[in-house]
GUBA-603596 format. One record per residue (C-alpha): residue in one letter; x, y, z; residue number from 0. Coordinates in pm, 1 decimal. Layout:
N
PT code X Y Z pos
PT A X Y Z NUM;
...
***
This chain:
119
PT code X Y Z pos
PT M 4091.9 6087.4 7035.7 0;
PT S 3871.3 6392.2 7087.9 1;
PT T 3513.8 6369.8 7204.0 2;
PT P 3248.7 6508.6 6965.2 3;
PT K 3216.3 6836.5 7154.3 4;
PT D 3590.1 6906.9 7173.4 5;
PT I 3613.5 7011.0 6807.5 6;
PT T 3359.1 7221.4 6622.0 7;
PT F 3359.3 7286.5 6249.9 8;
PT F 3171.4 7607.5 6166.0 9;
PT H 3042.7 7547.0 5817.6 10;
PT N 2854.8 7717.0 5536.2 11;
PT P 2736.9 7450.2 5289.3 12;
PT K 2696.0 7713.2 5014.7 13;
PT C 3068.2 7796.4 5028.3 14;
PT S 3293.3 7575.0 4814.0 15;
PT T 3594.3 7629.3 5043.5 16;
PT S 3383.5 7522.7 5339.8 17;
PT R 3261.2 7212.0 5154.7 18;
PT N 3621.1 7124.0 5060.4 19;
PT A 3731.5 7167.0 5422.6 20;
PT Q 3446.0 6945.1 5538.5 21;
PT T 3562.2 6671.8 5300.3 22;
PT L 3918.1 6700.2 5434.8 23;
PT L 3798.5 6685.8 5795.7 24;
PT S 3571.8 6388.0 5732.1 25;
PT G 3883.0 6192.8 5635.4 26;
PT K 4027.0 6237.8 5985.0 27;
PT S 3961.4 5981.7 6256.8 28;
PT A 3873.9 6248.6 6514.5 29;
PT S 3512.7 6323.7 6598.1 30;
PT F 3382.7 6675.9 6555.2 31;
PT D 3055.2 6863.5 6554.8 32;
PT T 2949.9 7051.4 6243.6 33;
PT V 2758.6 7374.3 6301.5 34;
PT E 2601.4 7568.2 6017.9 35;
PT Y 2676.3 7908.3 6167.5 36;
PT L 2418.3 8090.7 5955.0 37;
PT K 2146.6 7875.9 6116.9 38;
PT T 2311.1 7864.7 6459.5 39;
PT P 2516.7 8183.7 6498.1 40;
PT L 2813.5 8199.3 6729.2 41;
PT T 2747.4 8346.0 7070.6 42;
PT R 2938.5 8649.7 7191.8 43;
PT D 3127.9 8419.5 7430.5 44;
PT Q 3224.5 8186.2 7145.1 45;
PT V 3348.7 8479.1 6935.6 46;
PT R 3557.1 8604.2 7229.9 47;
PT S 3701.5 8258.0 7294.8 48;
PT I 3785.4 8196.4 6929.5 49;
PT L 3952.2 8534.5 6888.0 50;
PT T 4144.8 8473.0 7209.9 51;
PT Y 4259.0 8134.4 7074.7 52;
PT L 4369.0 8313.2 6756.5 53;
PT D 4569.0 8553.5 6979.1 54;
PT A 4372.4 8862.7 6874.3 55;
PT E 4449.7 9039.2 7201.3 56;
PT T 4820.9 9043.7 7116.4 57;
PT H 4774.7 9059.1 6738.1 58;
PT P 4459.3 9262.3 6661.8 59;
PT E 4515.1 9215.1 6286.9 60;
PT V 4375.4 8862.7 6338.9 61;
PT I 4032.2 9020.8 6381.2 62;
PT K 4048.9 9137.9 6020.7 63;
PT E 4131.2 8781.9 5908.1 64;
PT F 3846.3 8640.5 6120.3 65;
PT L 3590.2 8857.3 5940.5 66;
PT R 3513.3 8850.8 5570.3 67;
PT K 3679.2 9112.6 5350.3 68;
PT D 3345.3 9287.7 5294.7 69;
PT A 3267.8 9307.6 5668.8 70;
PT P 3272.1 9641.6 5848.3 71;
PT E 3608.6 9718.7 6004.3 72;
PT A 3660.0 9587.7 6356.0 73;
PT K 3962.4 9672.7 6567.2 74;
PT T 3852.8 9505.0 6890.8 75;
PT I 3700.0 9175.9 6992.8 76;
PT E 3390.8 9365.0 7107.8 77;
PT E 3348.9 9525.3 6764.2 78;
PT A 3380.3 9182.6 6600.4 79;
PT Q 3117.7 9048.5 6840.6 80;
PT D 2883.0 9334.4 6745.2 81;
PT I 2932.6 9271.2 6372.2 82;
PT L 2861.7 8898.9 6400.0 83;
PT E 2564.5 8959.5 6625.5 84;
PT Q 2417.0 9179.1 6350.4 85;
PT D 2517.0 8948.1 6062.6 86;
PT P 2666.3 8601.8 6132.3 87;
PT G 2752.9 8576.0 5763.4 88;
PT M 3036.2 8825.2 5810.8 89;
PT M 3253.1 8555.0 5968.9 90;
PT Q 3529.1 8412.6 5752.3 91;
PT R 3463.4 8051.1 5676.1 92;
PT P 3528.1 7776.7 5730.0 93;
PT L 3646.3 7778.1 6088.1 94;
PT V 3746.5 7487.2 6310.0 95;
PT V 3788.3 7513.1 6686.7 96;
PT D 3934.6 7272.5 6938.5 97;
PT W 3774.5 7395.8 7259.3 98;
PT R 3968.7 7163.6 7488.3 99;
PT R 4309.7 7262.5 7349.3 100;
PT K 4204.4 7628.5 7303.7 101;
PT K 4303.3 7633.3 6940.5 102;
PT A 4124.8 7775.0 6634.1 103;
PT V 4204.0 7774.1 6263.4 104;
PT I 4049.5 7973.2 5980.2 105;
PT G 4020.0 7742.8 5679.6 106;
PT R 4156.1 7967.4 5406.3 107;
PT P 4278.1 7775.9 5211.7 108;
PT A 4058.2 7475.3 5292.7 109;
PT D 4346.8 7247.6 5392.1 110;
PT A 4440.2 7491.4 5670.5 111;
PT V 4167.3 7326.8 5882.2 112;
PT L 4394.3 7023.5 5916.1 113;
PT H 4630.2 7231.6 6134.4 114;
PT I 4382.9 7185.3 6419.6 115;
PT F 4510.2 6827.9 6450.4 116;
PT K 4878.2 6925.2 6476.7 117;
PT D 5043.2 6973.6 6814.2 118;
***
């Protein structure tokens, strides 16, 4: 069983996919923190960690998936950090991160967030 701070669900309550993912996650027995990332933006360190967990250093195309389709183009982790620092809403949502296991999943489609619980 994970402790509450092991797993974070980055959520936008105005997004239907994010709301659907939240419903799916609430059905799991694991504890997780929910962060409304528009109110509490990700730090540069969090963005770097998440993109590292998504293997962006080896597969830079992941950066494009991590940002919304209407976000400015980013080819590096640093460019993605700059974009999200300027506008946290440019992050693709929802996003779930298991900090202990160094694993992250972009919830598109919503049920993809459940992959965070697979080994």
